[in-house]
N, C-alpha and C positions, 0 to 999 in steps of 0.2 A: 149382243152376245153372250149367251148364259155364263154365269160363274164357272161351271165345271169345265166348259171349253175353254174359257179364259185361262183357268189352273193348268189345264192337259197342255195347253200351247207354251204356257210359262215355263213348266218344268220339260218341255221337250224342246226347247230353244236356248235355254239358260247354259247347258253343258257346252252349247257348239258356237254360241256367239262371241266369246271372249276365250283368248288364251290364259291360261291359269296364273295366277298371281304367284310368284317364287322367289323368295330371298336369295340374292346372290353376294357372295364375299369375294373381295381382293383380299385373299390370303399371302402374305409375304412370306409363309414358311413354304408355298406351293410355285413361286413364281422366282424369275432371277432378273436384276437390274445390273448392267454393266457398270461398275463404281467410275463416278466421276460424269456418268451420262446424265442429260438433264431432261430427257424425254423418252418415257416407253409405253408401250400398250399391250393389252392383254385380253386374251379371250378366255373369259371366265363363266360363261354362260353354255353350259351344254345344249341348251335348246335353239339357239342362234349361231350361224355360222360366222366367222370374223370376230375382229378385236371387239370387246365390248365395252372397254373402259382406259382413258389414256390419262397419265401421270404427267405434267409439264411444269417445269422450273425455271422462273425468268427472273431479271433484276441484277443485284449485283453478285452474281455466280461466279465471279473472279475471287470472291472472297472465302470461298469453301476452303476447310483446311482439313486435313487428314486426321483421322481419328482412328484409333485401334488399330495402327496398321495398315489401314484401307485409305485408297482416294475416295471422297465425298461428292455427291451423294453416295449411298450404299446401303444395302440391304444386309443388317446386322442385329445380334441380340444382345448388344452392349449397353443398351438403356432399356431395362426392363419393365418399366412401369409397374412393378408389383406383381406380376402374372408369374404363376407356377403352374407348370414348367416354363421356362423361361421361353419366348416367342420371339421371333424375328419381326422388326419394324425397317422402316426408311428412315434413316438416319441423316438427319442435316447439321451438320457442324460448320461454323463460321467462325472467322476472325474478322471483325468487321473493324473498318478504319476510323469509323464516327458512328455518331448516334442516328445520322440520316440513311444510312445504307440499310439495304433488306433484300430478301428475295421473296418472290411470290410463287407459291403453289397453286395450280389451276388443274382441277380433275374434270375431265370430259366424259360424257356416256356417250355411246354410240347413236348416230342418227338413225339406226335401226329400230330403236326405241322411239318410235312415233308419238306416243304419247307421253313420253318422259319417263323418269323413276321416279319413285317416292322413297319413303323410310330410310333415307341416306343418313348413316350414322358413321361415326368414327372417333377414334382418340388420340389426343397427341399426348406424348410422354415428356416428363420433365420440364415444363416449362416453370422455372423458378429465378432466383436471384441470387448473387454472391457480392456483399459489398467490396466497392472499389475495385470489382473485375467486371461483371456484366448485369444486365438484367434482361431477361427474355420478356419479349412481346409479340402477341397476336392480334391483330387489326386486319380490316377490310375484309372481313369473314362474312362473306354471302354468297348466295345461288343464285343462278339464272333460270326463271320461268322457262316454260316450254314455248311461250311467244317469243321469246330472243329478245324481250325488252325490259320485262318485270324483273328488279331483284327481289329475292326472299330472304327474311331474316332468319338466323339461326336460334336454336335453343343451346345453350351452353351450360355445362355443369363443371363448374371448378373444383379446385382441392384445396388442402390447406395451406399450399406452398405458392397458391396465386390468388387472384382477386379478379372480378369481373367489373367492370363499370361501362358507362353509356348504356343505349338501349336500341332494339331494333337493329338497322342496318349499319350501327354506328357502336358495336360493342366492341370492347379491348378488353383482354386478356393479359394481366401483367405479373410476373413472378415477383413474389414476396419474401420468400426462404431459400436458403441453398438446401437443396435434396439431393440424396444420393441416386447416382444412377443406376446401381444395383441393390439388390437383396432388400432387407427391410425398410420401409420408409420410400422407396422407391416410386410407389402410387402416389405420393403427395404432391407431386406435380403433375399430375394426369388433369388434362381437358378434354371432357367428352362434347362434341358437336355435332348436332343433328337437326335435319329440315323436316321431320314430319310427315305429314300426309300429302303436302304440296309437291305437285310434279314439277321437276326441275330437268335441265339438260347439262349442267355444270355447276360446280362450286370453287371458291378460290378463298384463299387465307393468305396474308402478308406475314412473315416472320421476321424482326428484327429487334432494335433495342428500346427500352422504357428511358424516361426521361432521368432516371436516378442512376443509370450507366454512366460512366466514365466518358469522357471525350474521345478515348481512344479505347472500346471495349476488348477486353481481354477474349480468348476464344471460347465460344457456348454453343450448345447443341440442343436438338430435341430430337424426339422421333415420331414418326406418323406410323399408326399402328393400323389394322387391317380397316378395309373399308365395305361396309355393308348397305344394300341396295335392294328395292325390289321394283322390277320393270312394271309398271301400270299396264293391266290388261289391256290387249288389244281386240278389236272385231276381227272373227276368225272370217277372211274371204272365203275359204272353202263350203261354208256355210250360209253365206249370203243369200244365195239362189233358193235354198231349203227355207231359210226364213221368209222370202217374199212369197214363196207358194204356200205355207203355212199361213201367213197372213191372209192371203187372198182366199183359202179355205175359209178361214175363221170369218170374212167378211160374206162370202156366200152362205154359210149356215146364217149369220144372222139376216143376212137379206130374206133367206128363206123361211125362217121364224118369224119374221115382219109380215111376209105374205100370208102366212098362214092364221095370223091373228086377226087379220082384216075380213 
């Protein structure tokens, strides 16, 4: 097949063989969460019908404690993460009975994303520490590959109020300093977690206490900010027939050219 023909077919097929990649955001300022509920799903992708992302909370959920006059979990703007203007986030406020208790947050992406999603990124606000009171800790931070088996390690960026230990699938973020919930300095407890170009179907993290927390910690809280992801482009079935026809034409041209050269 001549270079010009290959180029022609490539230019013609490219726009139609895949659906365009587009970043999607679960924006807590545009959705609702019934205070105290533990699972909610959202339709945030205008190109696909139905729910695209679900957030589920399990573990010692009986230890959720009210915060700011609301039953928890709840969407609130009382933990700011240094943002101006202030934005909503999903607040998780706990009164754990001991260091062993925890809750686990699992985020699932729709099965209609047959090739999964990538560029998943989110920030957790206010991962901090207060002496003789509590020590926030994030652990078991992983994503599940689209093969349904392989675990994917995150890239984690901490702030001055917390530290990162471990590596790969065993990374742990632990609070170091007591940071304000609001105003100046409220970003010092931020932790940004991402999974890069790897295609995944879900991710999870556990929120509990660090080893420096007292035996019976006081109340402690974090907030999960917006979740951004990009659906992996998929083959467009409407154009698969056209692709087959064009490939056939290309092969026919190649055969004709070979015959003429003989």
